[in-house]
N, C-alpha and C positions, 0 to 999 in steps of 0.2 A: 490423588491427582496432583501433580506438581503445579504450583501457581505460576501462571504465565507461560508454562511450557506446553509443548505439543501434546495433544490427547489423541489416542487411537479410537476411532469410531469405525464400526463395521456395518456394512449393508449385507443382509442375508436374505436370500429368497429360498423358501422351501420348495418352490416349483421346479422340480428336476424331471423334466419330461423324458430324459434319457436313462433314468434309473429304472431297471426292470421292476422293482418293487413299488414304484409310484402307482398309486391307485389301490394297492393292498394296504389300506390305511394303518392297521396296527403294525405291520412289518415296516412300512416306510417311516412311520413316526419314530420307531425305535432307531432306525438308521439315521434319521435327521437329528435326533437328540444326541447320538454318538458324534456326529459331525460338529454339532454345537459345542459339546464338551471339548473336543479337540481344539476348536477355534478359540474357545474361552480360556483354555489352560496353556496354550502354547506361545502366546505373544505378549505376555505381561499384562499390565492393567489396561482395561478397555473402558472408555468413558460412555459409549453409547452403542446399543445394538438396535439397528434399524431393520425391522422385518418388513419385507415386501409381502403383501397378501395375495399376489397374483395366484390364480388357481385355474387349472384346466385339466384336460384328460391326459393320462399317461400313455405310454406306448401300448398298454394293454386295453386302451379304450375306456378305462375306468377313471372316475373322478376321485381325487384324493380328498379326504377329510382331515384337515390339520388339527392337531391336538395342541392348540395355543396355550392353554394353562400349563401343560407339561413343558413346553418350550420356555415359558417364562420362569418356571421353577429351576430349570437348568441354568438360566442366566443368573438368577438370584443366588443359587448355590455357589457358582464359580466366580461371578463378578458382582458381588452385592452392591457395589457403588455405581454400577452402570445404569444409565437411563435406558428404558425400553420404549421404542417407538412402534406404532402400529395401532391396532385396536387393543392397546396395551394399558397397563396400569399407570404409566408415566406421561407419555405424550401421544397424542393421536393425530392422524392426518387431517389437514384442513379440508379435504374433500374435493379439491379441484386440481386438474392437471396444470392449469394456468398459474397456480401459486397464489391466486387471489383468495383471500379469506374475508368474509364479511365481519360485521361487528355484532356482538362482542367477539374478541379474538381468542376465546378459550371455550371450555365446555365443562359443565358439571358432570362429574363422574359418579357412578354408583358402585356399590360393593361388588357388582358382577362385571366390571369393565374388562377384566382379564379374560372373560369368556365371550366377549363380543357384546353388541347392543342387545338390550332386553327387548322382548316383544312389546312391552308397554313400559313407559317410564316408571321407575320405582324410586324409593327414597334416595335422593342425591346427596352424596356425602362429602365430596371434595372437588376442588377446581383443578382442571388439568390444562396445560397449554396445548396449542396446536402447532404443527410444523408442516412445511411443504418444501418441495424441491423447487428451486428457482435458478434458471440458467440465463 
């Protein structure tokens, strides 16, 4: 990353209600990974990949199950220096649409962060920062 220079950050939402394969989870996840590969290899160095976790039904009425760990692997493969936002290994959402986060302003992360929150707290291994959108 150039010091003091502009950094490209991308906001990516896997929720594509207009894609016919949305809701056919294995098929759609492969399509989304292909889109990620194109995005991550066609625009130079990317500093951050911000995943929106919105999820709803597709045009076929089925709910999509996102394969977050596979999405994170694609980012690490093609942009190893990029920070990943979401229920991700690097930065997580503060948890409010208002942008207000309570104290402390980070969270302990466990070895399963990349797969989402565990059903019960497990051994916490590292501290992650929180992020929010504020306009």
